[in-house]
C-alpha positions, 0 to 999 in steps of 0.5 A: 431121098425125097423127090419134088415135082413142080408144075408151074404156070403154063403147065398142064397139071394132068398131062400124061407126061407129068402123071407118068413122071409122078408114077415113076417117082413113086416107084423109086421112092416109097417114103410117102407122098404129099402135094400143094397147090396155089390157085392163081385166082385166089392166091390161096395155098392148099396142102395135103399130105400123108399118102402112100398110093400115087393113084389116090393122089392123082385122083385127089388132084383131079378133083381140084380141077387145077387150071393152067395158071395154077401152081402145083408141087408134089413131094 
């Protein structure tokens, strides 16, 4: 079964709670990982998928430097 994690506006996209939750979800669901985010400043949506390693996803997310007012979905 697919799992979806959402970190909307006002949520720290790099909090230990969120990142640990993504790791836990990955341990129980090995079908692959993708993510999408919308930057509040530009209203543009970015999509990236096809991952199998949650640490790679977390490292990629950190390169985007998401802000508190951006919106993130991890699937």
